[in-house]
C-alpha positions in Angstrom: -0.4 -0.1 -0.2 1.3 3.2 -0.8 2.8 5.4 1.8 2.3 2.5 4.0 5.3 2.3 6.6 7.5 -0.6 7.0 8.9 -2.0 10.4 12.7 -3.6 10.7 12.0 -5.6 13.3 15.0 -7.3 15.7 14.5 -10.6 18.0 17.1 -11.3 20.8 17.5 -14.9 19.9 19.1 -17.0 22.7 19.2 -20.0 21.6 17.0 -21.1 23.9 13.3 -22.5 22.9 11.3 -19.6 23.2 13.7 -17.4 21.4 13.8 -20.2 18.6 10.2 -20.6 18.5 9.9 -16.7 18.4 12.1 -15.9 15.7 10.9 -19.0 13.5 7.4 -17.5 13.5 8.2 -13.8 13.3 11.0 -13.8 10.8 12.7 -10.4 11.7 14.7 -8.5 9.6 17.9 -9.3 12.4 18.9 -11.4 15.1 20.9 -10.7 17.8 22.7 -12.8 20.3 24.2 -11.3 23.3 27.6 -13.1 25.2 27.7 -11.3 28.6 29.5 -13.7 30.4 27.0 -16.8 31.0 28.2 -20.5 31.0 26.4 -21.4 28.0 27.9 -18.7 25.6 29.3 -21.0 23.3 26.7 -23.0 23.1 23.5 -20.5 23.0 25.9 -18.1 20.2 26.1 -22.1 18.2 22.6 -22.8 18.3 21.5 -19.0 17.4 23.5 -19.2 14.5 22.1 -22.2 13.1 18.5 -20.6 13.3 19.8 -17.4 11.5 21.5 -19.3 8.8 18.4 -21.6 8.3 15.8 -18.6 8.2 18.4 -16.8 6.1 18.5 -13.7 8.3 21.3 -11.0 9.3 22.4 -12.0 12.6 24.6 -10.3 14.7 26.9 -11.4 17.9 27.9 -9.4 20.9 30.5 -10.2 23.3 30.6 -8.1 26.4 32.3 -9.8 29.6 30.0 -9.3 32.4 31.1 -12.0 34.7 31.8 -10.3 37.9 28.1 -8.7 38.0 26.5 -12.3 37.6 24.5 -14.5 39.8 23.3 -18.0 40.1 23.5 -21.0 37.3 24.3 -18.6 34.6 27.6 -17.1 36.2 30.0 -18.9 38.5 29.1 -16.7 41.1 27.0 -17.8 44.4 23.4 -16.4 43.9 22.6 -13.2 45.2 20.4 -12.8 48.3 18.0 -10.7 46.3 17.7 -13.8 43.5 14.0 -15.2 43.5 15.3 -18.4 41.9 18.8 -20.3 41.1 19.1 -18.9 37.6 18.7 -15.2 38.5 21.3 -13.2 37.2 20.9 -9.0 38.2 19.1 -6.7 35.8 19.8 -9.0 33.0 16.8 -8.4 30.7 17.1 -4.5 31.6 20.8 -5.0 30.3 20.7 -7.3 27.2 17.4 -4.6 26.1 19.8 -1.6 26.3 23.0 -3.7 24.7 20.8 -4.6 21.8 19.8 -1.2 21.3 23.4 0.3 21.3 24.5 -2.3 18.7 21.2 -1.9 16.3 20.4 2.0 16.6 22.6 2.5 13.2 20.7 -0.6 11.7 17.4 1.3 11.2 15.4 -1.5 13.8 12.0 -0.1 14.9 11.4 -3.0 16.9 12.6 -4.8 19.3 10.8 -8.7 20.2 11.8 -10.8 23.3 10.9 -13.9 23.5 9.3 -13.7 26.9 6.0 -16.1 27.6 4.0 -16.3 30.5 6.0 -18.8 32.9 8.5 -15.7 32.8 6.3 -13.5 35.0 7.8 -15.1 37.8 10.6 -12.7 37.5 10.2 -9.0 37.5 12.1 -8.7 34.1 9.6 -11.3 32.7 6.3 -9.1 33.5 4.1 -7.3 31.2 4.6 -3.5 33.5 8.3 -4.3 32.6 8.1 -4.8 29.1 5.9 -1.9 29.4 8.9 0.3 31.2 11.1 -0.9 28.8 8.9 0.3 25.9 8.6 3.9 27.4 12.0 4.1 28.2 13.7 2.9 24.7 11.1 4.7 22.5 11.6 7.9 24.3 15.4 7.9 23.7 17.1 8.2 20.0 16.0 5.7 17.6 12.6 5.5 18.7 13.2 2.2 19.2 9.7 -0.2 20.6 10.3 -3.1 22.6 7.5 -5.9 22.2 7.0 -9.4 24.0 4.7 -11.2 21.6 4.3 -13.8 23.5 4.1 -12.9 26.7 0.5 -14.4 27.0 1.3 -17.7 25.8 3.1 -20.6 27.6 6.1 -22.5 25.9 4.0 -24.8 24.2 1.9 -22.3 23.3 4.1 -20.1 21.4 5.9 -23.6 19.7 2.7 -24.8 18.2 1.6 -21.2 17.1 5.4 -20.9 15.9 4.7 -24.4 13.5 9.0 -24.4 14.1 9.6 -28.3 13.1 10.6 -30.0 16.4 13.9 -31.5 14.2 14.7 -28.0 14.3 13.5 -27.1 17.7 15.6 -30.1 19.0 19.1 -27.8 17.9 17.9 -24.8 20.8 20.0 -24.9 23.9 18.4 -24.1 27.2 21.1 -25.1 30.0 22.0 -22.5 32.3 25.1 -24.0 33.7 27.4 -25.6 30.4 27.8 -25.8 26.9 26.5 -29.3 27.2 23.0 -30.1 28.8 23.4 -30.6 32.3 19.9 -32.5 32.6 19.7 -30.8 36.2 19.3 -27.0 36.2 15.6 -25.0 36.0 16.5 -24.4 32.1 17.1 -28.1 31.3 14.3 -28.9 33.5 11.9 -26.9 31.5 13.2 -28.2 28.3 12.3 -31.7 29.3 9.2 -31.0 30.2 8.0 -29.2 26.9 9.7 -32.0 24.8 7.3 -34.5 27.2 4.5 -31.9 26.5 5.2 -32.2 22.6 5.3 -35.7 22.9 8.7 -36.5 22.9 10.2 -38.2 26.3 13.7 -37.9 25.0 15.0 -35.1 23.3 
């Protein structure tokens, strides 16, 4: 349509099953993966690269060593006193949104999508309020970038079904919080196992 505005989209692609399904469904113009010092960074980047290649979308990777600021399973440090769960890294999503926006500011990106799902609301940075506040903050700054979470009212299973991602491709996602090889014990691995069981696949 003449005069229609074309939105340039980006997605935070961690390599986990939620971001895999969202990226597959939405086919953003660019996917961005951030190595912030998390223990499974190598495997996450590998999984993200594979999906980006399959979808033929631009893939940006940012390396920033924030290990000394980490907490819990994703880091080599003990959980912070304020941690609500073992996998909590202080202000992680806030930092990732900012880093992604800094990287993408010259790419003409209008919308940054996060693969937040309903179960993430157990963390403050997984709530609708957090997404709305992040959107208001980022859109008020240079670049007018928006922050969205298209699947925030869905479960992971609902997102996967809606995305129609092939299970053979989803199997390449990496959700472990502690290692580049799935440990089978952390919250990420437990969630992955439960989701694959819900999909009718007892063994990944």
